[in-house]
C-alpha positions as CSV (number, residue, x, y, z in Angstrom):
1,X,18.1,-38.2,41.2
2,X,17.2,-40.0,44.3
3,X,15.1,-43.0,44.7
4,X,11.7,-41.7,45.6
5,X,8.3,-43.4,46.2
6,X,5.8,-41.8,43.8
7,X,8.4,-40.6,41.4
8,X,6.7,-39.5,38.1
9,X,9.8,-40.8,35.9
10,X,7.4,-43.0,33.9
11,X,4.8,-40.5,33.5
12,X,7.1,-37.5,32.3
13,X,6.1,-37.9,28.7
14,X,2.5,-37.9,29.6
15,X,2.9,-35.0,31.8
16,X,4.8,-32.9,29.2
17,X,2.3,-33.8,26.5
18,X,-0.6,-32.7,28.9
19,X,1.1,-29.4,29.7
20,X,1.8,-28.9,26.0
21,X,-1.9,-29.0,25.2
22,X,-2.4,-25.8,27.0
23,X,-2.1,-23.0,24.4
24,X,0.4,-20.1,25.1
25,X,1.5,-21.7,28.3
26,X,5.0,-20.4,29.4
27,X,4.9,-20.6,33.2
28,X,4.1,-23.8,35.3
29,X,3.6,-24.0,39.1
30,X,4.7,-27.4,40.4
31,X,2.8,-27.4,43.7
32,X,4.4,-30.5,45.4
33,X,7.7,-30.7,43.8
34,X,9.3,-33.6,45.7
35,X,12.6,-34.6,43.8
36,X,12.0,-31.8,41.3
37,X,12.1,-34.4,38.6
38,X,8.9,-33.0,36.9
39,X,10.1,-29.4,37.3
40,X,13.5,-30.4,35.8
41,X,11.8,-31.9,32.7
42,X,9.3,-29.1,32.3
43,X,12.5,-26.6,32.6
44,X,14.2,-28.6,30.0
45,X,11.2,-28.2,27.7
46,X,11.5,-24.4,28.1
47,X,8.9,-23.6,30.5
48,X,9.5,-21.1,33.5
49,X,9.0,-23.3,36.4
50,X,7.9,-22.4,40.0
51,X,8.6,-25.3,42.4
52,X,7.2,-25.6,45.9
53,X,7.6,-28.0,48.5
54,X,7.6,-27.6,52.3
55,X,10.2,-30.1,53.1
56,X,13.8,-29.1,53.3
57,X,15.5,-31.8,51.0
58,X,12.9,-31.2,48.5
59,X,13.4,-27.4,48.5
60,X,17.1,-27.9,48.0
61,X,16.5,-30.1,45.1
62,X,14.2,-27.6,43.5
63,X,16.8,-24.9,44.1
64,X,19.4,-27.2,42.4
65,X,17.2,-28.5,39.4
66,X,14.7,-25.5,38.8
67,X,16.2,-22.3,40.3
68,X,19.9,-22.7,39.6
69,X,21.0,-22.3,36.0
70,X,24.0,-24.0,34.5
71,X,25.5,-20.9,33.1
72,X,25.8,-19.5,36.7
73,X,26.8,-22.4,38.9
74,X,28.3,-25.3,36.9
75,X,32.0,-24.1,36.8
76,X,32.1,-23.4,40.4
77,X,30.1,-26.6,41.3
78,X,32.4,-28.8,39.3
79,X,35.5,-27.4,41.1
80,X,33.7,-27.6,44.5
81,X,32.6,-31.1,44.1
82,X,36.1,-32.3,43.1
83,X,37.3,-30.8,46.3
84,X,34.6,-32.5,48.4
85,X,35.5,-35.9,46.9
86,X,38.7,-35.5,48.5
87,X,37.7,-34.4,52.1
88,X,38.9,-36.9,54.8
89,X,36.2,-39.0,56.6
90,X,35.1,-37.7,59.9
91,X,32.7,-39.8,62.0
92,X,30.3,-38.0,64.5
93,X,26.6,-37.6,65.5
94,X,25.5,-38.6,61.9
95,X,27.5,-41.6,61.5
96,X,26.6,-42.9,65.1
97,X,22.9,-42.3,64.4
98,X,22.6,-43.6,60.8
99,X,25.3,-46.3,60.6
100,X,25.3,-47.7,64.1
101,X,22.2,-47.2,65.9
102,X,20.4,-47.7,62.5
103,X,22.0,-49.2,59.3
104,X,21.2,-46.8,56.6
105,X,24.8,-46.5,55.4
106,X,28.1,-48.4,56.0
107,X,30.1,-46.5,58.7
108,X,32.9,-45.8,56.1
109,X,30.3,-44.0,53.9
110,X,28.7,-42.3,57.0
111,X,31.8,-40.8,58.0
112,X,32.4,-39.5,54.4
113,X,28.8,-38.0,54.3
114,X,29.4,-36.3,57.5
115,X,32.7,-34.9,56.5
116,X,31.2,-33.7,53.3
117,X,28.3,-32.1,55.0
118,X,30.3,-30.3,57.6
119,X,32.6,-28.9,54.8
120,X,29.6,-27.6,52.8
121,X,28.3,-25.9,56.1
122,X,31.7,-24.3,56.4
123,X,32.1,-23.0,52.9
124,X,29.4,-20.2,53.1
125,X,28.9,-20.2,49.4
126,X,25.8,-18.5,47.7
127,X,22.5,-20.4,47.9
128,X,22.3,-21.5,44.4
129,X,25.7,-23.2,44.6
130,X,25.1,-24.6,48.1
131,X,21.9,-26.2,46.6
132,X,23.8,-27.9,43.9
133,X,26.5,-29.2,46.4
134,X,23.8,-30.4,48.7
135,X,21.9,-32.1,45.9
136,X,25.2,-33.7,44.8
137,X,25.5,-35.1,48.3
138,X,22.0,-36.4,48.7
139,X,22.4,-38.2,45.4
140,X,25.7,-39.7,46.3
141,X,24.4,-40.9,49.5
142,X,21.3,-42.3,47.8
143,X,23.6,-44.5,45.6
144,X,25.4,-46.0,48.8
145,X,22.2,-46.5,51.0
146,X,21.1,-49.9,52.4
147,X,17.4,-49.5,51.9
148,X,14.9,-50.4,49.4
149,X,14.0,-46.7,48.6
150,X,12.4,-45.5,51.8
151,X,13.8,-44.8,55.2
152,X,11.2,-46.5,57.3
153,X,13.5,-49.5,57.7
154,X,16.8,-50.8,56.4
155,X,18.0,-54.0,55.1
156,X,19.1,-56.9,57.3
157,X,22.4,-57.4,55.4
158,X,24.4,-54.4,53.7
159,X,23.2,-53.8,50.1
160,X,25.9,-54.4,47.7
161,X,25.9,-50.7,46.7
162,X,26.3,-49.7,50.4
163,X,30.0,-51.1,50.4
164,X,31.0,-49.0,47.5
165,X,32.8,-45.7,48.4
166,X,30.7,-42.4,48.4
167,X,31.4,-40.5,45.2
168,X,29.7,-37.1,44.4
169,X,28.8,-36.3,40.9
170,X,27.8,-32.9,39.4
171,X,24.0,-32.7,39.1
172,X,22.4,-32.3,35.7
173,X,21.8,-28.5,36.2
174,X,19.9,-27.0,33.1
175,X,20.6,-23.7,31.3
176,X,18.1,-21.1,32.1
177,X,14.6,-22.0,30.3
178,X,13.5,-19.9,27.4
179,X,10.4,-18.7,29.2
180,X,12.5,-17.1,32.1
181,X,14.3,-18.0,35.3
182,X,12.8,-20.6,37.7
183,X,12.1,-20.3,41.4
184,X,12.0,-22.7,44.3
185,X,9.6,-22.0,47.3
186,X,9.0,-23.5,50.6
187,X,5.5,-22.8,51.4
188,X,2.4,-24.6,52.4
189,X,0.5,-25.9,49.4
190,X,-2.5,-23.7,50.2
191,X,-0.4,-20.7,50.3
192,X,1.5,-21.4,47.1
193,X,-1.7,-22.5,45.2
194,X,-2.7,-18.9,44.2
195,X,0.6,-18.2,42.6
196,X,0.1,-16.7,39.1
197,X,1.0,-19.4,36.3
198,X,-0.4,-20.6,33.0
199,X,-0.7,-24.4,34.4
200,X,-0.7,-25.8,37.8
201,X,0.9,-29.2,38.1
202,X,-0.5,-30.8,41.3
203,X,0.9,-34.1,42.6
204,X,-0.2,-34.3,46.2
205,X,0.5,-37.0,48.7
206,X,-1.8,-40.0,48.2
207,X,-2.3,-41.8,51.4
208,X,-1.3,-42.1,55.1
209,X,2.5,-42.2,54.4
210,X,4.2,-39.0,54.8
211,X,7.3,-37.9,52.9
212,X,9.0,-36.6,55.8
213,X,8.7,-40.0,57.5
214,X,9.8,-41.9,54.4
215,X,12.8,-39.6,53.7
216,X,13.5,-38.3,57.1
217,X,17.2,-39.0,56.7
218,X,17.4,-36.6,53.6
219,X,15.7,-33.8,55.7
220,X,18.2,-34.2,58.4
221,X,21.0,-34.1,55.9
222,X,19.9,-31.0,54.4
223,X,18.8,-29.3,57.8
224,X,21.9,-30.5,59.6
225,X,20.2,-29.9,63.1
226,X,21.2,-33.1,64.9
227,X,17.5,-33.9,65.9
228,X,16.0,-35.9,68.6
229,X,14.9,-39.1,67.1
230,X,12.6,-42.0,68.0
231,X,12.2,-45.9,67.2
232,X,14.5,-48.4,65.4
233,X,14.4,-46.2,62.2
234,X,15.6,-43.3,64.2
235,X,13.1,-41.0,62.6
236,X,13.1,-37.2,63.5
237,X,10.8,-36.5,66.4
238,X,8.9,-33.9,64.1
239,X,7.8,-36.7,62.0
240,X,5.2,-37.3,64.9
241,X,4.3,-33.6,64.9
242,X,4.5,-32.5,61.3
243,X,1.3,-34.2,59.9
244,X,-0.4,-33.1,56.8
245,X,-4.1,-33.3,56.1
246,X,-3.2,-34.8,52.7
247,X,-2.0,-37.9,54.8
248,X,-5.4,-38.2,56.5
249,X,-8.4,-40.2,55.1
250,X,-10.7,-37.8,56.9
251,X,-8.7,-34.5,55.9
252,X,-7.4,-35.4,52.4
253,X,-10.7,-34.5,50.5
254,X,-10.8,-31.2,52.2
255,X,-7.2,-30.3,51.7
256,X,-7.6,-31.0,48.0
257,X,-10.8,-29.0,47.6
258,X,-9.0,-26.1,49.4
259,X,-6.1,-26.2,47.0
260,X,-8.2,-26.5,43.9
261,X,-10.3,-23.6,44.9
262,X,-7.1,-21.5,45.4
263,X,-5.6,-22.3,42.1
264,X,-5.4,-19.2,39.7
265,X,-4.1,-20.8,36.6
266,X,-6.3,-21.4,33.9
267,X,-5.4,-25.0,33.5
268,X,-4.5,-27.9,36.0
269,X,-2.7,-31.0,35.5
270,X,-3.4,-33.2,38.8
271,X,-1.6,-36.6,39.2
272,X,-3.1,-39.2,41.5
273,X,-3.2,-42.8,42.1
274,X,-5.6,-45.8,42.8
275,X,-3.8,-46.2,46.1
276,X,-4.9,-42.7,47.2
277,X,-7.6,-41.7,49.6
278,X,-9.9,-40.2,46.8
279,X,-11.1,-42.7,44.1
280,X,-10.9,-41.7,40.6
281,X,-14.6,-41.0,40.2
282,X,-14.7,-38.8,43.4
283,X,-11.5,-36.9,41.9
284,X,-13.3,-36.3,38.5
285,X,-16.4,-35.0,40.3
286,X,-14.2,-32.7,42.4
287,X,-12.3,-31.2,39.4
288,X,-15.5,-31.0,37.4
289,X,-16.5,-28.0,39.4
290,X,-13.5,-26.2,38.0
291,X,-13.7,-26.9,34.4
292,X,-13.7,-29.7,31.8
293,X,-11.9,-32.8,32.9
294,X,-9.8,-35.3,30.7
295,X,-8.4,-38.4,32.3
296,X,-5.1,-40.1,31.1
297,X,-4.6,-43.6,32.7
298,X,-1.3,-45.4,32.9
299,X,-0.6,-48.9,34.6
300,X,2.8,-49.7,36.0
301,X,4.4,-52.1,38.5
302,X,3.8,-51.3,42.0
303,X,6.5,-50.5,44.5
304,X,6.5,-53.4,46.8
305,X,9.4,-53.1,49.6
306,X,8.4,-56.4,51.3
307,X,9.1,-58.3,48.0
308,X,12.6,-57.6,48.0
309,X,13.2,-57.5,51.7
310,X,12.8,-55.0,54.5
311,X,13.9,-56.5,57.9
312,X,13.7,-55.2,61.5
313,X,16.6,-55.6,64.1
314,X,15.4,-59.1,64.9
315,X,15.9,-60.3,61.3
316,X,12.2,-60.6,60.7
317,X,10.9,-59.6,57.2
318,X,8.4,-56.6,57.4
319,X,5.3,-56.2,55.2
320,X,3.0,-58.2,53.2
321,X,2.7,-58.2,49.5
322,X,-0.8,-56.8,48.2
323,X,-1.4,-56.2,44.5
324,X,1.5,-55.7,42.2
325,X,0.4,-52.9,39.7
326,X,-0.8,-49.4,40.2
327,X,-3.0,-47.3,38.2
328,X,-1.8,-43.6,37.8
329,X,-4.1,-41.1,36.6
330,X,-3.4,-37.5,35.2
331,X,-6.6,-35.3,35.4
332,X,-6.2,-32.4,32.8
333,X,-8.6,-29.6,33.9
334,X,-9.3,-26.6,31.7
335,X,-11.2,-23.7,33.0
336,X,-14.5,-22.9,31.4
């Protein structure tokens, strides 16, 4: 899966354990699914997963890893990915924008990415297969990018991986879960919160950094809409317009309370961090209005891009190092 700020890879065992403590749970609502890493793990554990995320790239990843089933797509996906790996490079607007005006990919790989994306668009395959192919392209592009994991800037010199040729791999699509078929939705969190489920897993944005701003290239690669851009990072213009209340210190608490009120599941597992706008004690107080609260705490190294080098076009290192470790919290809430 793609490199992702806020990835729950380290927390997966704890999340699965927390969900597993809810008796008779079969369906889990993943309200902010992101890379679908948690949804994929829950599906692998047998749960029926309903994954939701408003961003286009996240929706594609959820369609691949939660909604698509191996028995229905893998044969066709394997054949199509082999064909896509042999498509001739073709440089156009994407290569110009993300390899020359900015330096997210080496131009050779930019031309490969662009050719593959154009080919997928021309294939007109069913949605489930298209999602698997787009996920394969996203992950292949991620393996040859020249960033430190976010698309707010790029490296001064090409990362060694950026010089390797783009190669698509078949994503790890799972068979249908024992509890039933998964679904991938692209709704605002407040609209999706009231969907029926046994457990709601909630991993909201923590602070001022929007996921669209951090991963705008992936959104463009999926939407394929040749957007207007701004700044040295060539961000989509809608990064300025599509701001979430969760990314505002003023609006975050109200947005969280609104979501918690709308949840209909008898249990919630809420993931949050000490880097968030809401302190641990405040979060506990909010959640206590909805049931009994148990807190699971984990410490792990903090993502610090400046430590390994993000540079602006003048060759100046960007960012200052703060603390080097994070506290991650899982709040397990059971309705009274």
